C-alpha positions as CSV (number, residue, x, y, z in Angstrom):
1,M,-0.2,-0.2,-0.1
2,V,0.6,3.2,-1.3
3,Q,0.7,6.1,2.3
4,H,0.6,9.1,0.8
5,A,2.5,12.2,2.9
6,V,-0.4,14.7,4.5
7,E,1.2,18.0,4.2
8,P,0.7,20.9,7.2
9,L,-1.3,22.8,6.6
10,A,0.2,26.0,7.0
11,A,2.1,24.6,3.8
12,T,-0.5,25.2,1.2
13,F,-0.7,28.6,2.0
14,P,2.0,31.3,1.5
15,S,3.6,32.6,4.4
16,G,2.1,36.0,5.4
17,Q,-1.5,35.0,6.4
18,G,-1.7,34.0,9.7
19,V,-3.4,36.1,12.5
20,K,-0.4,38.7,12.7
21,Q,-1.3,40.3,9.3
22,V,-5.0,39.9,9.8
23,A,-4.6,41.3,12.9
24,E,-2.5,44.2,11.3
25,L,-5.5,44.7,8.6
26,G,-8.0,44.7,11.0
27,L,-6.0,47.8,13.1
28,A,-5.5,49.9,9.7
29,F,-9.1,49.5,9.2
30,L,-9.9,50.4,13.0
31,L,-7.9,53.5,12.5
32,S,-8.5,54.7,9.1
33,A,-12.1,54.6,10.3
34,L,-11.6,56.8,13.2
35,I,-10.7,59.7,10.4
36,G,-13.2,58.8,8.1
37,L,-15.9,59.4,10.5
38,E,-14.1,62.5,11.7
39,R,-14.2,63.9,7.7
40,E,-17.2,62.5,7.6
41,S,-18.8,64.5,10.6
42,A,-17.0,67.8,8.9
43,Q,-19.7,66.8,5.4
44,K,-15.7,66.6,3.8
45,S,-15.9,64.7,-0.2
46,A,-13.2,61.8,1.1
47,G,-15.2,60.3,4.4
48,L,-16.0,57.2,5.7
49,R,-15.9,55.1,3.0
50,T,-12.5,56.6,1.0
51,H,-10.4,57.3,3.9
52,T,-11.2,53.3,5.5
53,L,-10.5,51.8,1.9
54,V,-7.0,53.7,1.3
55,G,-6.0,52.8,5.0
56,V,-6.9,49.2,4.6
57,G,-5.7,48.6,1.0
58,S,-2.2,50.6,1.9
59,A,-1.8,48.4,4.7
60,L,-2.9,45.1,2.5
61,F,-0.4,47.0,-0.2
62,L,2.4,46.8,2.2
63,L,1.7,43.6,3.1
64,V,1.9,41.3,-0.3
65,S,4.6,43.6,-0.6
66,K,6.7,41.7,2.1
67,Y,4.9,38.3,1.4
68,G,3.2,37.9,-1.8
69,F,6.9,36.4,-3.6
70,S,8.2,34.1,-1.2
71,D,7.0,31.5,-3.7
72,V,9.2,32.6,-6.0
73,M,12.4,32.6,-3.8
74,A,15.5,30.6,-5.1
75,P,19.0,30.2,-5.2
76,G,20.0,33.4,-7.2
77,V,16.6,35.4,-7.5
78,S,17.1,39.0,-5.9
79,L,14.0,40.2,-4.7
80,D,13.1,44.1,-3.1
81,P,10.4,44.1,-0.6
82,S,10.0,47.9,-0.7
83,R,9.2,47.5,-4.3
84,V,5.0,47.6,-4.3
85,A,5.0,49.9,-1.2
86,A,7.1,52.4,-2.8
87,Q,4.1,52.4,-5.7
88,I,1.6,53.6,-2.5
89,V,2.8,56.5,-2.0
90,S,2.9,57.8,-6.0
91,G,-0.7,56.1,-6.5
92,I,-2.0,57.9,-3.5
93,G,-1.7,61.8,-5.4
94,F,-3.8,59.8,-7.4
95,I,-7.1,59.9,-5.4
96,G,-5.7,63.4,-3.5
97,G,-5.1,65.4,-6.8
98,G,-8.8,64.5,-7.6
99,L,-9.8,65.7,-4.2
100,I,-8.3,69.7,-4.6
101,F,-10.4,72.0,-6.4
102,V,-10.1,75.8,-7.5
103,R,-12.2,78.5,-7.4
104,G,-11.4,82.4,-8.4
105,D,-7.6,82.6,-6.5
106,A,-9.4,80.0,-3.3
107,V,-7.7,76.4,-3.6
108,R,-9.9,74.1,-1.5
109,G,-9.1,70.6,-0.5
110,L,-5.6,70.7,0.2
111,T,-6.7,69.4,4.3
112,T,-8.4,66.8,2.8
113,A,-6.0,65.8,0.6
114,A,-3.4,65.7,3.2
115,I,-5.5,63.7,5.4
116,V,-5.8,61.0,2.9
117,W,-2.6,60.5,2.6
118,V,-1.7,60.8,6.0
119,T,-4.3,57.9,6.8
120,C,-2.1,56.0,3.1
121,A,0.9,56.2,5.8
122,I,-0.8,54.9,8.8
123,G,-2.3,52.1,7.1
124,M,1.4,51.3,5.5
125,A,2.9,51.2,9.4
126,C,-0.4,49.2,10.1
127,G,1.2,46.9,7.4
128,A,4.4,46.8,8.3
129,G,4.2,45.9,12.2
130,L,4.7,49.2,13.5
131,W,1.3,49.9,15.1
132,L,2.4,52.0,17.5
133,L,3.5,55.1,15.1
134,A,0.1,54.3,13.7
135,L,-1.6,55.1,16.9
136,V,0.7,58.5,17.2
137,V,-0.1,59.9,13.6
138,T,-3.9,58.3,14.1
139,A,-3.6,60.7,17.2
140,G,-1.7,63.7,16.0
141,H,-4.5,63.8,13.3
142,F,-7.1,64.4,15.9
143,V,-5.1,66.6,17.5
144,V,-4.9,68.9,14.0
145,V,-8.6,68.8,12.7
146,L,-9.7,70.3,16.2
147,V,-7.4,71.9,18.5
148,F,-5.5,74.3,15.9
149,P,-8.2,75.6,14.0
150,R,-9.1,77.3,17.7
151,L,-5.3,78.6,17.8
152,A,-5.6,79.0,14.1
153,A,-9.0,81.5,15.1
154,L,-6.1,83.6,17.6
155,L,-4.1,84.4,14.9
156,P,-4.0,87.5,13.1
157,S,-6.3,86.9,10.0
158,S,-4.5,86.7,6.5
159,R,-5.4,88.8,3.6
160,F,-5.5,85.3,1.6
161,A,-7.7,84.1,3.9
162,V,-11.6,83.4,2.8
163,Q,-14.3,84.2,4.7
164,D,-18.2,83.8,4.5
165,L,-20.5,86.2,4.6
166,S,-24.4,85.9,4.4
167,V,-26.2,89.0,3.6
168,V,-30.3,89.4,3.7
169,Y,-31.7,91.9,1.4
170,E,-34.4,93.3,-0.2
171,D,-34.9,92.6,-3.2
172,G,-35.2,95.0,-6.7
173,R,-32.9,98.0,-5.2
174,G,-30.3,97.0,-5.9
175,V,-28.9,96.0,-2.6
176,L,-25.6,94.1,-3.7
177,R,-24.2,95.9,-5.7
178,D,-24.0,98.2,-3.0
179,V,-23.3,95.8,-1.2
180,L,-20.3,94.7,-2.7
181,G,-19.0,97.8,-3.4
182,E,-19.1,98.7,0.3
183,L,-16.7,95.0,0.4
184,T,-14.5,96.4,-2.2
185,G,-13.6,99.3,-1.4
186,R,-12.2,98.1,2.2
187,G,-10.2,95.7,0.6
188,F,-11.7,92.7,0.0
189,A,-12.0,90.3,-3.0
190,I,-14.7,88.5,-4.3
191,V,-14.1,85.0,-4.6
192,Q,-17.4,83.7,-5.0
193,V,-21.3,85.0,-4.9
194,H,-24.6,82.6,-4.4
195,A,-27.6,84.6,-4.1
196,R,-31.3,83.0,-4.1
197,H,-34.9,84.4,-3.5
198,V,-36.5,83.4,0.1
199,D,-40.0,83.9,0.8
200,D,-39.5,84.3,5.3
201,G,-42.7,87.3,5.4
202,R,-40.8,89.6,4.8
203,G,-41.8,90.3,1.6
204,A,-39.2,89.7,-1.6
205,T,-36.0,89.1,0.1
206,V,-32.8,87.9,-1.0
207,V,-30.5,86.0,0.2
208,A,-26.6,86.0,-1.2
209,E,-23.9,84.0,0.1
210,L,-20.3,85.2,-0.5
211,E,-16.8,83.9,0.3
212,V,-14.6,87.1,0.1
213,Q,-10.8,87.4,0.9
214,G,-9.2,90.3,2.8
215,Q,-7.2,91.2,5.8
216,P,-9.8,93.8,7.8
217,P,-11.8,91.3,10.6
218,I,-15.1,90.8,8.8
219,E,-16.6,91.2,11.5
220,R,-16.8,95.1,12.2
221,V,-17.0,95.7,8.2
222,A,-20.5,93.1,9.1
223,V,-21.7,95.7,11.1
224,E,-21.4,99.1,8.9
225,L,-22.8,96.8,6.1
226,T,-26.2,96.3,8.1
227,N,-26.8,100.2,7.7
228,L,-27.0,100.3,4.0
229,A,-30.7,100.8,3.3
230,G,-32.7,97.0,2.1
231,V,-30.3,95.5,4.1
232,L,-32.5,93.1,6.5
233,E,-29.4,90.4,8.2
234,V,-25.9,90.2,8.2
235,S,-23.6,87.3,9.1
236,T,-20.6,85.6,8.8
237,R,-18.6,82.6,9.6
238,H,-14.5,81.2,8.8
239,P,-14.5,78.5,6.4
240,A,-14.1,74.7,8.1
241,P,-10.4,73.4,7.1
242,Q,-11.2,72.0,3.7
């Protein structure tokens, strides 16, 4: 009778598919999903799904780069385990580039693209087994997006900063022309204007949403705009980082 040798179960799978690698993928999933949840709550263009997929995909690419070619190793065969990982950095640029857009003189999406890039790096760190670095950078992300905007609000405004201004005025009196003239006369550049008619019980009114650039405090100008004839209400806000 011919007896067939029973191969160990581990021999039927390439190396690099154990509990350790699954745990590294799971950590990448968790950390990138946390970042994605924060982005989703801020209603950014790249949210929960995008960041989770970027983090997990980066971790998997790193694991493939480390273990995926062990079955072709032989005398005289030389492999560089960093070659696949190096291409992740280049590839993520396509996603980041798609998140950045320009309207007038304002560039939007830079912060979101940078966070996708950082999420990619966190996923790569998880795939490489550098879990402590991945945790530290994830914590750093939340410091940047939650604490830094409060610190930045305390700094003097830059003349390149984009600020939002909402003006409610009576329709048919040329009020918007006067508002724009007042803003440009005080050194503000008008980036974008959206106007819509509303019916709020005050007659024919229009709400104009303006994006302006300029160094003088927009709050002071907003108070002065309320003195223009036909202006019913003025409100301001500093847009959240993109």
